[in-house]
C-alpha positions as CSV (number, residue, x, y, z in Angstrom):
1,F,175.8,-12.4,98.2
2,I,173.9,-14.5,100.7
3,P,173.3,-12.7,104.1
4,G,173.7,-14.7,107.2
5,D,175.7,-15.6,110.3
6,F,178.3,-18.3,109.6
7,T,178.0,-19.5,113.2
8,N,174.4,-20.3,112.6
9,V,173.5,-23.8,111.4
10,N,170.6,-22.8,109.3
11,D,172.5,-19.9,107.7
12,C,175.2,-22.3,106.7
13,L,172.6,-24.4,105.0
14,K,171.7,-21.5,102.7
15,L,174.8,-22.4,100.8
16,A,173.5,-25.8,99.7
17,D,172.9,-24.6,96.1
18,C,176.6,-23.7,95.7
19,D,178.7,-26.1,93.7
20,V,181.5,-25.9,96.2
21,V,181.8,-24.3,99.7
22,T,185.1,-23.4,101.2
23,F,186.1,-21.6,104.4
24,E,189.3,-20.3,105.9
25,I,188.2,-19.1,109.3
26,E,187.6,-21.1,112.5
27,R,184.4,-19.4,113.6
28,V,182.0,-21.4,111.4
29,S,179.4,-23.8,112.6
30,V,180.9,-27.3,112.4
31,E,177.4,-28.7,112.7
32,G,176.2,-26.5,109.9
33,L,179.1,-27.5,107.6
34,S,178.7,-31.2,108.5
35,E,175.0,-31.0,107.5
36,L,176.0,-29.0,104.3
37,T,178.3,-31.9,103.2
38,K,175.1,-34.0,102.6
39,R,174.0,-31.4,100.1
40,T,177.1,-30.1,98.4
41,T,180.9,-30.3,98.3
42,V,182.6,-28.7,101.3
43,Y,186.4,-28.1,101.6
44,P,188.1,-28.7,103.9
45,D,186.2,-31.4,105.6
46,P,184.3,-30.1,108.7
47,G,186.3,-32.6,110.8
48,V,189.3,-30.5,110.0
49,L,187.5,-27.4,111.4
50,K,186.6,-29.3,114.5
51,L,190.3,-30.0,115.1
52,A,191.4,-26.4,114.2
53,C,188.9,-24.9,116.6
54,N,190.3,-26.8,119.7
55,K,193.8,-25.9,120.7
56,A,194.0,-29.0,123.1
57,L,193.1,-31.3,120.2
58,Q,195.7,-29.5,117.9
59,K,198.5,-29.9,120.5
60,S,197.6,-33.5,121.1
61,L,197.7,-34.2,117.4
62,F,201.2,-32.6,117.2
63,I,202.4,-34.9,119.9
64,K,200.9,-37.9,118.1
65,L,202.5,-37.0,114.8
66,N,205.9,-36.1,116.4
67,I,205.6,-32.5,115.4
68,P,207.7,-30.3,117.7
69,T,205.7,-28.2,120.1
70,S,206.2,-26.7,123.5
71,P,205.3,-28.8,126.6
72,F,201.7,-28.1,127.7
73,V,199.0,-29.1,130.1
74,V,195.2,-28.8,129.6
75,E,193.4,-27.5,132.7
76,T,190.7,-25.2,133.8
77,A,192.1,-21.7,134.4
78,S,192.0,-20.7,138.1
79,P,192.7,-17.4,139.9
80,D,194.4,-19.5,142.5
81,V,197.2,-20.6,140.2
82,D,200.4,-18.6,139.4
83,Y,200.9,-18.6,135.6
84,T,204.0,-16.5,135.6
85,G,206.1,-17.2,132.5
86,K,203.2,-19.2,130.9
87,V,201.1,-18.7,127.8
88,V,197.4,-19.5,128.5
89,K,195.2,-20.2,125.5
90,I,191.5,-20.8,125.7
91,C,190.9,-24.3,124.1
92,V,187.7,-23.4,122.2
93,G,186.6,-19.9,121.0
94,G,189.9,-18.1,120.7
95,Y,191.1,-16.9,117.3
96,D,193.6,-14.5,115.8
97,G,195.2,-13.8,119.2
98,N,191.9,-13.5,121.1
99,G,191.7,-16.0,123.9
100,V,195.5,-15.9,124.4
101,W,197.1,-14.5,127.5
102,V,200.8,-14.2,127.9
103,A,201.0,-14.1,131.7
104,G,204.5,-12.6,132.0
105,T,204.8,-11.3,135.6
106,R,201.1,-10.5,135.8
107,K,199.5,-12.9,138.3
108,T,195.9,-11.8,137.9
109,V,194.1,-14.2,135.5
110,P,191.8,-12.3,133.1
111,E,188.2,-12.7,133.9
112,G,187.3,-14.4,130.5
113,F,189.8,-17.2,131.3
114,I,188.6,-18.2,134.8
115,G,186.7,-21.5,134.8
116,T,187.5,-22.1,131.1
117,E,189.5,-25.1,129.8
118,C,192.9,-23.9,128.6
119,V,196.1,-25.0,127.1
120,I,198.9,-23.8,129.4
121,E,202.4,-23.8,128.0
122,D,205.8,-22.3,128.7
123,R,206.5,-19.0,126.9
124,V,208.8,-19.6,124.0
125,D,211.0,-16.7,122.8
126,V,211.0,-16.5,119.0
127,A,212.7,-14.1,116.7
128,K,209.8,-14.0,114.3
129,E,206.5,-15.9,113.8
130,I,205.5,-17.0,110.3
131,A,202.3,-18.3,109.0
132,L,202.2,-21.3,106.6
133,V,199.2,-22.0,104.3
134,A,198.8,-25.1,102.3
135,T,196.2,-25.3,99.5
136,R,195.1,-28.4,97.6
137,G,193.1,-28.2,94.4
138,S,190.4,-30.6,93.4
139,D,193.0,-32.2,91.2
140,G,195.2,-33.0,94.2
141,Q,197.9,-30.4,93.4
142,V,199.3,-28.9,96.6
143,E,200.8,-25.4,96.9
144,F,202.4,-23.8,100.0
145,Y,202.6,-20.1,100.9
146,F,204.0,-18.5,104.0
147,S,204.1,-15.0,105.4
148,D,206.5,-13.4,107.8
149,G,204.0,-10.7,108.5
150,E,205.5,-8.3,106.0
151,E,205.6,-10.2,102.7
152,L,203.9,-13.3,101.2
153,F,206.0,-16.0,99.7
154,E,205.3,-19.0,97.5
155,V,207.1,-22.1,98.7
156,G,208.5,-24.4,96.0
157,P,209.7,-27.9,97.0
158,S,213.1,-29.2,96.2
159,L,212.7,-33.0,95.9
160,D,215.3,-35.7,96.1
161,R,215.3,-38.6,93.6
162,G,212.6,-40.4,95.6
163,N,210.3,-37.4,95.4
164,N,210.8,-36.7,99.1
165,F,211.0,-33.1,100.3
166,K,214.6,-32.2,100.8
167,T,214.4,-28.4,101.2
168,L,211.9,-25.7,100.6
169,Q,212.6,-22.6,98.5
170,A,210.7,-19.4,99.3
171,L,210.0,-17.1,96.4
172,P,208.2,-13.7,96.7
173,C,204.7,-13.8,95.2
174,R,204.0,-11.6,92.3
175,Y,200.8,-9.6,92.5
176,Q,198.9,-7.8,89.8
177,S,196.8,-5.0,91.0
């Protein structure tokens, strides 16, 4: 165990003696991890974290890659704007639902949003949200998992003759306790 604050550059550098450093949360010092890559192996690349930490960059990448996403604008949140029916997301610093405001019919902008750069998009009604996690081993093998909030599934690809993804099969994961 190495005590420290993963948002602190110098504390991140305490991991330099590790063979490999991985992370799965967004609230890690990008600067610290970038410096750490000069001393040990870090997965994923800190550039990925920089993208994951900024909702405006994420949404722009979705557009560039033709990944379907709701229409959006990036602007500084203001108490003078009516956000009825919108979802307002702080671009940097929000995580796990923090920094997300579903305006609904409430017109008063939460104090923490005012003056902050935000992604503003139409509210989308969804039946259920799922989370998809992709992992890649050092050998290049990729595995996918998703959760519907109740159960974790391993996703197995169904490939056509050209080794292109055709469909995905979801199989419940087996756990040993």
